[in-house]
All heavy atoms as a GROMACS GRO file, in nm:
protein
  547
    1MET      N    1  -5.833  -4.230  -0.542
    1MET     CA    2  -5.800  -4.188  -0.408
    1MET      C    3  -5.821  -4.307  -0.314
    1MET      O    4  -5.924  -4.373  -0.317
    1MET     CB    5  -5.890  -4.072  -0.369
    1MET     CG    6  -5.878  -4.032  -0.226
    1MET     SD    7  -5.968  -3.884  -0.188
    1MET     CE    8  -5.850  -3.765  -0.241
    2LYS      N    9  -5.723  -4.331  -0.232
    2LYS     CA   10  -5.729  -4.443  -0.140
    2LYS      C   11  -5.785  -4.398  -0.006
    2LYS      O   12  -5.784  -4.279   0.027
    2LYS     CB   13  -5.589  -4.500  -0.118
    2LYS     CG   14  -5.527  -4.559  -0.243
    2LYS     CD   15  -5.391  -4.616  -0.213
    2LYS     CE   16  -5.330  -4.671  -0.340
    2LYS     NZ   17  -5.197  -4.727  -0.314
    3ASN      N   18  -5.834  -4.493   0.073
    3ASN     CA   19  -5.888  -4.461   0.204
    3ASN      C   20  -5.781  -4.400   0.294
    3ASN      O   21  -5.812  -4.312   0.376
    3ASN     CB   22  -5.947  -4.585   0.270
    3ASN     CG   23  -6.091  -4.606   0.231
    3ASN    OD1   24  -6.157  -4.514   0.184
    3ASN    ND2   25  -6.138  -4.727   0.248
    4SER      N   26  -5.657  -4.444   0.282
    4SER     CA   27  -5.551  -4.388   0.365
    4SER      C   28  -5.530  -4.240   0.334
    4SER      O   29  -5.503  -4.160   0.424
    4SER     CB   30  -5.421  -4.466   0.343
    4SER     OG   31  -5.382  -4.460   0.206
    5GLU      N   32  -5.548  -4.202   0.209
    5GLU     CA   33  -5.536  -4.061   0.171
    5GLU      C   34  -5.653  -3.981   0.228
    5GLU      O   35  -5.635  -3.867   0.270
    5GLU     CB   36  -5.534  -4.046   0.019
    5GLU     CG   37  -5.412  -4.106  -0.046
    5GLU     CD   38  -5.421  -4.106  -0.198
    5GLU    OE1   39  -5.521  -4.058  -0.254
    5GLU    OE2   40  -5.326  -4.155  -0.261
    6VAL      N   41  -5.770  -4.039   0.229
    6VAL     CA   42  -5.889  -3.971   0.282
    6VAL      C   43  -5.873  -3.948   0.432
    6VAL      O   44  -5.908  -3.842   0.483
    6VAL     CB   45  -6.016  -4.054   0.252
    6VAL    CG1   46  -6.138  -3.994   0.321
    6VAL    CG2   47  -6.040  -4.062   0.102
    7LEU      N   48  -5.820  -4.046   0.503
    7LEU     CA   49  -5.804  -4.035   0.648
    7LEU      C   50  -5.705  -3.926   0.686
    7LEU      O   51  -5.716  -3.868   0.794
    7LEU     CB   52  -5.758  -4.169   0.706
    7LEU     CG   53  -5.859  -4.283   0.698
    7LEU    CD1   54  -5.795  -4.414   0.744
    7LEU    CD2   55  -5.984  -4.252   0.777
    8GLU      N   56  -5.610  -3.896   0.600
    8GLU     CA   57  -5.510  -3.794   0.630
    8GLU      C   58  -5.563  -3.652   0.615
    8GLU      O   59  -5.504  -3.559   0.668
    8GLU     CB   60  -5.389  -3.812   0.538
    8GLU     CG   61  -5.312  -3.940   0.565
    8GLU     CD   62  -5.202  -3.964   0.465
    8GLU    OE1   63  -5.184  -3.881   0.374
    8GLU    OE2   64  -5.134  -4.067   0.476
    9LEU      N   65  -5.675  -3.634   0.545
    9LEU     CA   66  -5.729  -3.501   0.522
    9LEU      C   67  -5.800  -3.448   0.646
    9LEU      O   68  -5.860  -3.524   0.721
    9LEU     CB   69  -5.828  -3.504   0.405
    9LEU     CG   70  -5.775  -3.544   0.268
    9LEU    CD1   71  -5.890  -3.556   0.169
    9LEU    CD2   72  -5.674  -3.444   0.218
   10SER      N   73  -5.794  -3.317   0.665
   10SER     CA   74  -5.869  -3.256   0.773
   10SER      C   75  -6.015  -3.242   0.729
   10SER      O   76  -6.048  -3.261   0.612
   10SER     CB   77  -5.812  -3.118   0.807
   10SER     OG   78  -5.838  -3.028   0.701
   11THR      N   79  -6.101  -3.208   0.823
   11THR     CA   80  -6.243  -3.195   0.791
   11THR      C   81  -6.267  -3.086   0.688
   11THR      O   82  -6.348  -3.102   0.596
   11THR     CB   83  -6.323  -3.166   0.920
   11THR    OG1   84  -6.295  -3.270   1.015
   11THR    CG2   85  -6.472  -3.164   0.893
   12GLU      N   86  -6.197  -2.974   0.701
   12GLU     CA   87  -6.213  -2.864   0.606
   12GLU      C   88  -6.166  -2.907   0.466
   12GLU      O   89  -6.226  -2.871   0.366
   12GLU     CB   90  -6.135  -2.740   0.651
   12GLU     CG   91  -6.187  -2.677   0.778
   12GLU     CD   92  -6.138  -2.747   0.904
   12GLU    OE1   93  -6.035  -2.819   0.898
   12GLU    OE2   94  -6.206  -2.734   1.007
   13GLU      N   95  -6.057  -2.982   0.463
   13GLU     CA   96  -6.006  -3.031   0.335
   13GLU      C   97  -6.103  -3.130   0.272
   13GLU      O   98  -6.118  -3.133   0.150
   13GLU     CB   99  -5.870  -3.098   0.354
   13GLU     CG  100  -5.759  -3.000   0.387
   13GLU     CD  101  -5.629  -3.070   0.421
   13GLU    OE1  102  -5.632  -3.185   0.472
   13GLU    OE2  103  -5.523  -3.010   0.398
   14LEU      N  104  -6.170  -3.210   0.356
   14LEU     CA  105  -6.270  -3.304   0.305
   14LEU      C  106  -6.384  -3.230   0.235
   14LEU      O  107  -6.423  -3.266   0.125
   14LEU     CB  108  -6.328  -3.388   0.418
   14LEU     CG  109  -6.253  -3.513   0.460
   14LEU    CD1  110  -6.320  -3.576   0.582
   14LEU    CD2  111  -6.246  -3.613   0.350
   15VAL      N  112  -6.435  -3.127   0.301
   15VAL     CA  113  -6.545  -3.051   0.243
   15VAL      C  114  -6.503  -2.986   0.112
   15VAL      O  115  -6.577  -2.990   0.012
   15VAL     CB  116  -6.595  -2.944   0.344
   15VAL    CG1  117  -6.697  -2.852   0.280
   15VAL    CG2  118  -6.653  -3.011   0.468
   16ALA      N  119  -6.384  -2.930   0.109
   16ALA     CA  120  -6.334  -2.866  -0.013
   16ALA      C  121  -6.313  -2.970  -0.123
   16ALA      O  122  -6.346  -2.946  -0.240
   16ALA     CB  123  -6.203  -2.794   0.015
   17ARG      N  124  -6.262  -3.085  -0.088
   17ARG     CA  125  -6.236  -3.190  -0.187
   17ARG      C  126  -6.365  -3.245  -0.245
   17ARG      O  127  -6.373  -3.274  -0.364
   17ARG     CB  128  -6.154  -3.301  -0.121
   17ARG     CG  129  -6.097  -3.401  -0.215
   17ARG     CD  130  -5.990  -3.336  -0.302
   17ARG     NE  131  -5.943  -3.429  -0.400
   17ARG     CZ  132  -5.832  -3.501  -0.389
   17ARG    NH1  133  -5.753  -3.484  -0.284
   17ARG    NH2  134  -5.798  -3.585  -0.482
   18ILE      N  135  -6.469  -3.258  -0.160
   18ILE     CA  136  -6.600  -3.305  -0.208
   18ILE      C  137  -6.654  -3.208  -0.311
   18ILE      O  138  -6.701  -3.249  -0.418
   18ILE     CB  139  -6.699  -3.322  -0.090
   18ILE    CG1  140  -6.658  -3.441  -0.004
   18ILE    CG2  141  -6.842  -3.340  -0.142
   18ILE    CD1  142  -6.734  -3.453   0.126
   19SER      N  143  -6.646  -3.081  -0.281
   19SER     CA  144  -6.694  -2.979  -0.374
   19SER      C  145  -6.616  -2.986  -0.506
   19SER      O  146  -6.674  -2.981  -0.615
   19SER     CB  147  -6.680  -2.841  -0.312
   19SER     OG  148  -6.715  -2.742  -0.404
   20GLU      N  149  -6.487  -2.998  -0.495
   20GLU     CA  150  -6.400  -3.005  -0.613
   20GLU      C  151  -6.432  -3.128  -0.699
   20GLU      O  152  -6.443  -3.119  -0.822
   20GLU     CB  153  -6.255  -3.010  -0.566
   20GLU     CG  154  -6.152  -3.016  -0.673
   20GLU     CD  155  -6.012  -3.024  -0.613
   20GLU    OE1  156  -5.984  -2.949  -0.517
   20GLU    OE2  157  -5.933  -3.108  -0.662
   21GLU      N  158  -6.451  -3.242  -0.633
   21GLU     CA  159  -6.480  -3.366  -0.706
   21GLU      C  160  -6.618  -3.362  -0.770
   21GLU      O  161  -6.639  -3.415  -0.878
   21GLU     CB  162  -6.468  -3.487  -0.614
   21GLU     CG  163  -6.326  -3.517  -0.571
   21GLU     CD  164  -6.234  -3.558  -0.684
   21GLU    OE1  165  -6.281  -3.621  -0.781
   21GLU    OE2  166  -6.115  -3.528  -0.678
   22ARG      N  167  -6.714  -3.299  -0.704
   22ARG     CA  168  -6.848  -3.285  -0.764
   22ARG      C  169  -6.842  -3.200  -0.890
   22ARG      O  170  -6.909  -3.230  -0.989
   22ARG     CB  171  -6.945  -3.226  -0.664
   22ARG     CG  172  -6.992  -3.325  -0.560
   22ARG     CD  173  -7.097  -3.270  -0.471
   22ARG     NE  174  -7.142  -3.372  -0.378
   22ARG     CZ  175  -7.201  -3.345  -0.264
   22ARG    NH1  176  -7.225  -3.220  -0.228
   22ARG    NH2  177  -7.239  -3.443  -0.184
   23ASN      N  178  -6.764  -3.092  -0.885
   23ASN     CA  179  -6.747  -3.010  -1.005
   23ASN      C  180  -6.681  -3.090  -1.117
   23ASN      O  181  -6.721  -3.081  -1.233
   23ASN     CB  182  -6.665  -2.885  -0.975
   23ASN     CG  183  -6.740  -2.785  -0.892
   23ASN    OD1  184  -6.864  -2.783  -0.893
   23ASN    ND2  185  -6.668  -2.701  -0.820
   24ASN      N  186  -6.582  -3.169  -1.080
   24ASN     CA  187  -6.513  -3.253  -1.176
   24ASN      C  188  -6.610  -3.355  -1.238
   24ASN      O  189  -6.607  -3.378  -1.359
   24ASN     CB  190  -6.396  -3.325  -1.109
   24ASN     CG  191  -6.308  -3.397  -1.205
   24ASN    OD1  192  -6.311  -3.375  -1.326
   24ASN    ND2  193  -6.227  -3.487  -1.152
   25LEU      N  194  -6.696  -3.414  -1.156
   25LEU     CA  195  -6.794  -3.511  -1.206
   25LEU      C  196  -6.890  -3.445  -1.303
   25LEU      O  197  -6.922  -3.502  -1.408
   25LEU     CB  198  -6.870  -3.572  -1.089
   25LEU     CG  199  -6.978  -3.674  -1.124
   25LEU    CD1  200  -6.917  -3.794  -1.195
   25LEU    CD2  201  -7.053  -3.717  -1.000
   26THR      N  202  -6.935  -3.324  -1.271
   26THR     CA  203  -7.026  -3.253  -1.361
   26THR      C  204  -6.960  -3.228  -1.496
   26THR      O  205  -7.022  -3.248  -1.601
   26THR     CB  206  -7.069  -3.120  -1.297
   26THR    OG1  207  -7.128  -3.146  -1.170
   26THR    CG2  208  -7.168  -3.047  -1.384
   27LYS      N  209  -6.835  -3.186  -1.493
   27LYS     CA  210  -6.762  -3.160  -1.618
   27LYS      C  211  -6.745  -3.288  -1.699
   27LYS      O  212  -6.759  -3.288  -1.821
   27LYS     CB  213  -6.627  -3.097  -1.588
   27LYS     CG  214  -6.635  -2.956  -1.538
   27LYS     CD  215  -6.498  -2.901  -1.503
   27LYS     CE  216  -6.509  -2.763  -1.441
   27LYS     NZ  217  -6.378  -2.712  -1.400
   28LEU      N  218  -6.712  -3.398  -1.630
   28LEU     CA  219  -6.694  -3.526  -1.700
   28LEU      C  220  -6.825  -3.572  -1.764
   28LEU      O  221  -6.826  -3.619  -1.878
   28LEU     CB  222  -6.645  -3.633  -1.603
   28LEU     CG  223  -6.497  -3.634  -1.570
   28LEU    CD1  224  -6.468  -3.734  -1.459
   28LEU    CD2  225  -6.415  -3.666  -1.693
   29LYS      N  226  -6.934  -3.561  -1.690
   29LYS     CA  227  -7.064  -3.602  -1.744
   29LYS      C  228  -7.100  -3.519  -1.866
   29LYS      O  229  -7.150  -3.572  -1.966
   29LYS     CB  230  -7.173  -3.588  -1.639
   29LYS     CG  231  -7.172  -3.698  -1.536
   29LYS     CD  232  -7.288  -3.678  -1.440
   29LYS     CE  233  -7.299  -3.787  -1.339
   29LYS     NZ  234  -7.414  -3.765  -1.250
   30PHE      N  235  -7.077  -3.389  -1.858
   30PHE     CA  236  -7.108  -3.301  -1.970
   30PHE      C  237  -7.022  -3.336  -2.091
   30PHE      O  238  -7.072  -3.347  -2.203
   30PHE     CB  239  -7.088  -3.155  -1.931
   30PHE     CG  240  -7.127  -3.059  -2.040
   30PHE    CD1  241  -7.260  -3.037  -2.070
   30PHE    CD2  242  -7.029  -2.992  -2.112
   30PHE    CE1  243  -7.296  -2.948  -2.171
   30PHE    CE2  244  -7.064  -2.905  -2.213
   30PHE     CZ  245  -7.197  -2.883  -2.243
   31ALA      N  246  -6.894  -3.356  -2.069
   31ALA     CA  247  -6.803  -3.390  -2.178
   31ALA      C  248  -6.842  -3.524  -2.241
   31ALA      O  249  -6.835  -3.541  -2.363
   31ALA     CB  250  -6.659  -3.396  -2.128
   32HIS      N  251  -6.888  -3.617  -2.158
   32HIS     CA  252  -6.927  -3.748  -2.210
   32HIS      C  253  -7.058  -3.740  -2.288
   32HIS      O  254  -7.078  -3.814  -2.384
   32HIS     CB  255  -6.940  -3.848  -2.095
   32HIS     CG  256  -6.962  -3.988  -2.139
   32HIS    ND1  257  -6.871  -4.057  -2.216
   32HIS    CD2  258  -7.064  -4.074  -2.117
   32HIS    CE1  259  -6.917  -4.179  -2.239
   32HIS    NE2  260  -7.035  -4.191  -2.181
   33THR      N  261  -7.144  -3.648  -2.249
   33THR     CA  262  -7.271  -3.631  -2.320
   33THR      C  263  -7.247  -3.569  -2.457
   33THR      O  264  -7.306  -3.610  -2.556
   33THR     CB  265  -7.367  -3.542  -2.239
   33THR    OG1  266  -7.389  -3.603  -2.112
   33THR    CG2  267  -7.499  -3.524  -2.309
   34VAL      N  268  -7.159  -3.469  -2.462
   34VAL     CA  269  -7.132  -3.400  -2.588
   34VAL      C  270  -7.062  -3.492  -2.687
   34VAL      O  271  -7.102  -3.505  -2.801
   34VAL     CB  272  -7.049  -3.272  -2.561
   34VAL    CG1  273  -7.005  -3.209  -2.690
   34VAL    CG2  274  -7.128  -3.174  -2.477
   35SER      N  275  -6.955  -3.552  -2.642
   35SER     CA  276  -6.884  -3.650  -2.724
   35SER      C  277  -6.820  -3.751  -2.629
   35SER      O  278  -6.776  -3.715  -2.520
   35SER     CB  279  -6.776  -3.582  -2.808
   35SER     OG  280  -6.678  -3.525  -2.724
   36ALA      N  281  -6.815  -3.874  -2.669
   36ALA     CA  282  -6.766  -3.980  -2.582
   36ALA      C  283  -6.623  -3.949  -2.535
   36ALA      O  284  -6.536  -3.918  -2.615
   36ALA     CB  285  -6.767  -4.113  -2.655
   37ILE      N  286  -6.604  -3.956  -2.403
   37ILE     CA  287  -6.470  -3.932  -2.350
   37ILE      C  288  -6.387  -4.058  -2.369
   37ILE      O  289  -6.440  -4.168  -2.387
   37ILE     CB  290  -6.473  -3.888  -2.202
   37ILE    CG1  291  -6.544  -3.991  -2.114
   37ILE    CG2  292  -6.535  -3.753  -2.188
   37ILE    CD1  293  -6.541  -3.956  -1.966
   38GLU      N  294  -6.256  -4.040  -2.363
   38GLU     CA  295  -6.164  -4.150  -2.391
   38GLU      C  296  -6.178  -4.265  -2.291
   38GLU      O  297  -6.174  -4.381  -2.329
   38GLU     CB  298  -6.021  -4.096  -2.389
   38GLU     CG  299  -5.917  -4.196  -2.432
   38GLU     CD  300  -5.780  -4.134  -2.439
   38GLU    OE1  301  -5.768  -4.022  -2.491
   38GLU    OE2  302  -5.686  -4.198  -2.391
   39ASN      N  303  -6.195  -4.231  -2.164
   39ASN     CA  304  -6.203  -4.333  -2.061
   39ASN      C  305  -6.328  -4.309  -1.976
   39ASN      O  306  -6.322  -4.240  -1.874
   39ASN     CB  307  -6.077  -4.328  -1.975
   39ASN     CG  308  -6.068  -4.443  -1.878
   39ASN    OD1  309  -6.154  -4.530  -1.876
   39ASN    ND2  310  -5.965  -4.443  -1.796
   40PRO      N  311  -6.442  -4.365  -2.012
   40PRO     CA  312  -6.566  -4.340  -1.938
   40PRO      C  313  -6.567  -4.398  -1.797
   40PRO      O  314  -6.649  -4.359  -1.715
   40PRO     CB  315  -6.674  -4.405  -2.025
   40PRO     CG  316  -6.604  -4.496  -2.115
   40PRO     CD  317  -6.465  -4.446  -2.130
   41THR      N  318  -6.474  -4.486  -1.765
   41THR     CA  319  -6.469  -4.539  -1.629
   41THR      C  320  -6.423  -4.435  -1.529
   41THR      O  321  -6.439  -4.455  -1.408
   41THR     CB  322  -6.378  -4.663  -1.620
   41THR    OG1  323  -6.247  -4.628  -1.664
   41THR    CG2  324  -6.431  -4.776  -1.706
   42ARG      N  325  -6.368  -4.325  -1.579
   42ARG     CA  326  -6.329  -4.216  -1.489
   42ARG      C  327  -6.450  -4.161  -1.414
   42ARG      O  328  -6.438  -4.120  -1.299
   42ARG     CB  329  -6.261  -4.103  -1.566
   42ARG     CG  330  -6.121  -4.138  -1.612
   42ARG     CD  331  -6.054  -4.026  -1.687
   42ARG     NE  332  -6.053  -3.903  -1.611
   42ARG     CZ  333  -6.054  -3.781  -1.665
   42ARG    NH1  334  -6.055  -3.767  -1.796
   42ARG    NH2  335  -6.052  -3.674  -1.590
   43ILE      N  336  -6.566  -4.161  -1.479
   43ILE     CA  337  -6.688  -4.112  -1.414
   43ILE      C  338  -6.719  -4.198  -1.292
   43ILE      O  339  -6.748  -4.147  -1.184
   43ILE     CB  340  -6.806  -4.112  -1.514
   43ILE    CG1  341  -6.781  -4.010  -1.626
   43ILE    CG2  342  -6.938  -4.082  -1.443
   43ILE    CD1  343  -6.881  -4.013  -1.738
   44THR      N  344  -6.709  -4.328  -1.308
   44THR     CA  345  -6.735  -4.420  -1.196
   44THR      C  346  -6.634  -4.399  -1.084
   44THR      O  347  -6.669  -4.399  -0.966
   44THR     CB  348  -6.730  -4.565  -1.246
   44THR    OG1  349  -6.821  -4.579  -1.355
   44THR    CG2  350  -6.765  -4.663  -1.136
   45LYS      N  351  -6.508  -4.381  -1.121
   45LYS     CA  352  -6.404  -4.360  -1.020
   45LYS      C  353  -6.428  -4.232  -0.941
   45LYS      O  354  -6.411  -4.230  -0.818
   45LYS     CB  355  -6.266  -4.358  -1.085
   45LYS     CG  356  -6.223  -4.493  -1.135
   45LYS     CD  357  -6.087  -4.488  -1.203
   45LYS     CE  358  -6.050  -4.624  -1.257
   45LYS     NZ  359  -5.924  -4.624  -1.327
   46VAL      N  360  -6.468  -4.126  -1.008
   46VAL     CA  361  -6.494  -4.000  -0.939
   46VAL      C  362  -6.614  -4.015  -0.846
   46VAL      O  363  -6.613  -3.965  -0.733
   46VAL     CB  364  -6.516  -3.886  -1.041
   46VAL    CG1  365  -6.563  -3.759  -0.972
   46VAL    CG2  366  -6.387  -3.859  -1.118
   47ARG      N  367  -6.718  -4.085  -0.892
   47ARG     CA  368  -6.834  -4.108  -0.807
   47ARG      C  369  -6.797  -4.184  -0.681
   47ARG      O  370  -6.843  -4.153  -0.571
   47ARG     CB  371  -6.942  -4.184  -0.883
   47ARG     CG  372  -7.014  -4.100  -0.986
   47ARG     CD  373  -7.118  -4.176  -1.064
   47ARG     NE  374  -7.212  -4.243  -0.976
   47ARG     CZ  375  -7.264  -4.364  -0.998
   47ARG    NH1  376  -7.230  -4.431  -1.106
   47ARG    NH2  377  -7.350  -4.416  -0.915
   48LYS      N  378  -6.711  -4.284  -0.695
   48LYS     CA  379  -6.668  -4.362  -0.580
   48LYS      C  380  -6.581  -4.279  -0.484
   48LYS      O  381  -6.589  -4.294  -0.363
   48LYS     CB  382  -6.594  -4.488  -0.624
   48LYS     CG  383  -6.688  -4.591  -0.684
   48LYS     CD  384  -6.614  -4.716  -0.724
   48LYS     CE  385  -6.712  -4.817  -0.782
   48LYS     NZ  386  -6.648  -4.945  -0.814
   49ASP      N  387  -6.498  -4.192  -0.540
   49ASP     CA  388  -6.418  -4.102  -0.457
   49ASP      C  389  -6.507  -4.010  -0.375
   49ASP      O  390  -6.482  -3.986  -0.257
   49ASP     CB  391  -6.322  -4.020  -0.543
   49ASP     CG  392  -6.204  -4.100  -0.594
   49ASP    OD1  393  -6.178  -4.210  -0.539
   49ASP    OD2  394  -6.136  -4.053  -0.688
   50ILE      N  395  -6.611  -3.956  -0.439
   50ILE     CA  396  -6.705  -3.869  -0.368
   50ILE      C  397  -6.772  -3.947  -0.255
   50ILE      O  398  -6.787  -3.896  -0.143
   50ILE     CB  399  -6.809  -3.810  -0.465
   50ILE    CG1  400  -6.742  -3.714  -0.562
   50ILE    CG2  401  -6.921  -3.740  -0.389
   50ILE    CD1  402  -6.829  -3.668  -0.676
   51ALA      N  403  -6.810  -4.070  -0.281
   51ALA     CA  404  -6.873  -4.153  -0.179
   51ALA      C  405  -6.778  -4.179  -0.062
   51ALA      O  406  -6.818  -4.172   0.055
   51ALA     CB  407  -6.920  -4.285  -0.239
   52ARG      N  408  -6.651  -4.206  -0.091
   52ARG     CA  409  -6.552  -4.227   0.015
   52ARG      C  410  -6.537  -4.102   0.102
   52ARG      O  411  -6.531  -4.110   0.224
   52ARG     CB  412  -6.416  -4.262  -0.045
   52ARG     CG  413  -6.403  -4.403  -0.089
   52ARG     CD  414  -6.259  -4.434  -0.133
   52ARG     NE  415  -6.257  -4.559  -0.205
   52ARG     CZ  416  -6.255  -4.570  -0.337
   52ARG    NH1  417  -6.251  -4.463  -0.414
   52ARG    NH2  418  -6.255  -4.689  -0.394
   53LEU      N  419  -6.530  -3.988   0.035
   53LEU     CA  420  -6.514  -3.862   0.109
   53LEU      C  421  -6.637  -3.834   0.195
   53LEU      O  422  -6.624  -3.794   0.312
   53LEU     CB  423  -6.490  -3.747   0.011
   53LEU     CG  424  -6.358  -3.752  -0.066
   53LEU    CD1  425  -6.362  -3.654  -0.183
   53LEU    CD2  426  -6.241  -3.722   0.025
   54ASN      N  427  -6.755  -3.855   0.140
   54ASN     CA  428  -6.878  -3.833   0.216
   54ASN      C  429  -6.889  -3.928   0.334
   54ASN      O  430  -6.934  -3.888   0.442
   54ASN     CB  431  -7.001  -3.848   0.127
   54ASN     CG  432  -7.029  -3.724   0.048
   54ASN    OD1  433  -7.007  -3.613   0.095
   54ASN    ND2  434  -7.081  -3.740  -0.072
   55THR      N  435  -6.847  -4.052   0.317
   55THR     CA  436  -6.851  -4.150   0.425
   55THR      C  437  -6.761  -4.106   0.540
   55THR      O  438  -6.802  -4.110   0.657
   55THR     CB  439  -6.809  -4.289   0.374
   55THR    OG1  440  -6.898  -4.327   0.269
   55THR    CG2  441  -6.811  -4.391   0.485
   56GLU      N  442  -6.641  -4.063   0.508
   56GLU     CA  443  -6.548  -4.019   0.612
   56GLU      C  444  -6.601  -3.894   0.683
   56GLU      O  445  -6.591  -3.881   0.805
   56GLU     CB  446  -6.410  -3.992   0.553
   56GLU     CG  447  -6.307  -3.951   0.655
   56GLU     CD  448  -6.283  -4.053   0.766
   56GLU    OE1  449  -6.302  -4.173   0.743
   56GLU    OE2  450  -6.246  -4.009   0.877
   57LEU      N  451  -6.659  -3.802   0.608
   57LEU     CA  452  -6.714  -3.681   0.667
   57LEU      C  453  -6.828  -3.715   0.762
   57LEU      O  454  -6.836  -3.661   0.873
   57LEU     CB  455  -6.762  -3.586   0.557
   57LEU     CG  456  -6.811  -3.449   0.602
   57LEU    CD1  457  -6.699  -3.372   0.671
   57LEU    CD2  458  -6.863  -3.372   0.483
   58THR      N  459  -6.913  -3.808   0.724
   58THR     CA  460  -7.024  -3.852   0.809
   58THR      C  461  -6.972  -3.918   0.936
   58THR      O  462  -7.025  -3.894   1.046
   58THR     CB  463  -7.116  -3.949   0.732
   58THR    OG1  464  -7.161  -3.885   0.614
   58THR    CG2  465  -7.233  -3.993   0.816
   59LYS      N  466  -6.868  -4.001   0.924
   59LYS     CA  467  -6.808  -4.064   1.041
   59LYS      C  468  -6.756  -3.960   1.139
   59LYS      O  469  -6.775  -3.970   1.260
   59LYS     CB  470  -6.692  -4.155   1.000
   59LYS     CG  471  -6.731  -4.286   0.942
   59LYS     CD  472  -6.606  -4.366   0.909
   59LYS     CE  473  -6.635  -4.492   0.836
   59LYS     NZ  474  -6.512  -4.564   0.797
   60ARG      N  475  -6.690  -3.859   1.086
   60ARG     CA  476  -6.633  -3.755   1.172
   60ARG      C  477  -6.742  -3.673   1.240
   60ARG      O  478  -6.731  -3.638   1.357
   60ARG     CB  479  -6.540  -3.664   1.092
   60ARG     CG  480  -6.414  -3.735   1.050
   60ARG     CD  481  -6.320  -3.643   0.977
   60ARG     NE  482  -6.207  -3.719   0.924
   60ARG     CZ  483  -6.102  -3.664   0.868
   60ARG    NH1  484  -6.096  -3.532   0.852
   60ARG    NH2  485  -6.003  -3.738   0.823
   61LYS      N  486  -6.850  -3.643   1.169
   61LYS     CA  487  -6.960  -3.568   1.228
   61LYS      C  488  -7.027  -3.651   1.338
   61LYS      O  489  -7.062  -3.597   1.442
   61LYS     CB  490  -7.063  -3.530   1.121
   61LYS     CG  491  -7.018  -3.418   1.034
   61LYS     CD  492  -7.124  -3.379   0.933
   61LYS     CE  493  -7.078  -3.264   0.845
   61LYS     NZ  494  -7.180  -3.227   0.745
   62ALA      N  495  -7.044  -3.780   1.316
   62ALA     CA  496  -7.104  -3.867   1.416
   62ALA      C  497  -7.015  -3.877   1.539
   62ALA      O  498  -7.063  -3.876   1.654
   62ALA     CB  499  -7.131  -4.005   1.358
   63ALA      N  500  -6.885  -3.885   1.517
   63ALA     CA  501  -6.792  -3.894   1.629
   63ALA      C  502  -6.791  -3.766   1.711
   63ALA      O  503  -6.790  -3.771   1.834
   63ALA     CB  504  -6.651  -3.922   1.577
   64SER      N  505  -6.796  -3.652   1.645
   64SER     CA  506  -6.797  -3.525   1.719
   64SER      C  507  -6.929  -3.505   1.791
   64SER      O  508  -6.934  -3.448   1.900
   64SER     CB  509  -6.768  -3.409   1.627
   64SER     OG  510  -6.875  -3.389   1.536
   65ALA      N  511  -7.039  -3.556   1.735
   65ALA     CA  512  -7.170  -3.544   1.799
   65ALA      C  513  -7.175  -3.633   1.924
   65ALA      O  514  -7.232  -3.592   2.026
   65ALA     CB  515  -7.280  -3.583   1.702
   66SER      N  516  -7.116  -3.750   1.917
   66SER     CA  517  -7.116  -3.839   2.033
   66SER      C  518  -7.025  -3.787   2.144
   66SER      O  519  -7.049  -3.810   2.262
   66SER     CB  520  -7.078  -3.981   1.993
   66SER     OG  521  -6.942  -3.983   1.950
   67GLU      N  522  -6.920  -3.715   2.108
   67GLU     CA  523  -6.831  -3.657   2.208
   67GLU      C  524  -6.897  -3.540   2.280
   67GLU      O  525  -6.870  -3.516   2.398
   67GLU     CB  526  -6.702  -3.607   2.142
   67GLU     CG  527  -6.611  -3.718   2.096
   67GLU     CD  528  -6.489  -3.663   2.025
   67GLU    OE1  529  -6.474  -3.542   2.013
   67GLU    OE2  530  -6.407  -3.746   1.979
   68ASN      N  531  -6.983  -3.468   2.212
   68ASN     CA  532  -7.048  -3.351   2.271
   68ASN      C  533  -7.161  -3.388   2.365
   68ASN      O  534  -7.208  -3.303   2.439
   68ASN     CB  535  -7.103  -3.259   2.160
   68ASN     CG  536  -6.991  -3.192   2.083
   68ASN    OD1  537  -6.880  -3.178   2.133
   68ASN    ND2  538  -7.018  -3.154   1.960
   69LYS      N  539  -7.206  -3.512   2.365
   69LYS     CA  540  -7.317  -3.552   2.452
   69LYS      C  541  -7.271  -3.576   2.592
   69LYS      O  542  -7.170  -3.597   2.635
   69LYS     CB  543  -7.386  -3.677   2.398
   69LYS     CG  544  -7.467  -3.645   2.276
   69LYS     CD  545  -7.543  -3.767   2.232
   69LYS     CE  546  -7.631  -3.732   2.114
   69LYS     NZ  547  -7.712  -3.845   2.073
   0.00000   0.00000   0.00000
C-alpha cells in the first residue's frame, strides 16, 4: 500500500483497514509458525502497512485536536 492510497482513505476506512490488516498479520504469523510460508517478507510488508495507516490516523487526530482548540 502506498502513501497516496492511504491519504485517499477516510478516517473510518483507516480504522477498518487497520483492523483488517492486523487480522491478516495474525493469520500470516500463525501460518508461518505452523509451516514456513512461501514468501515470509509478506509479514514485514503487512507490518509496514499497519504502521503507515496508524501514522496517518495519528496525524488526522492531531489535526482535528488542534482545530478544536
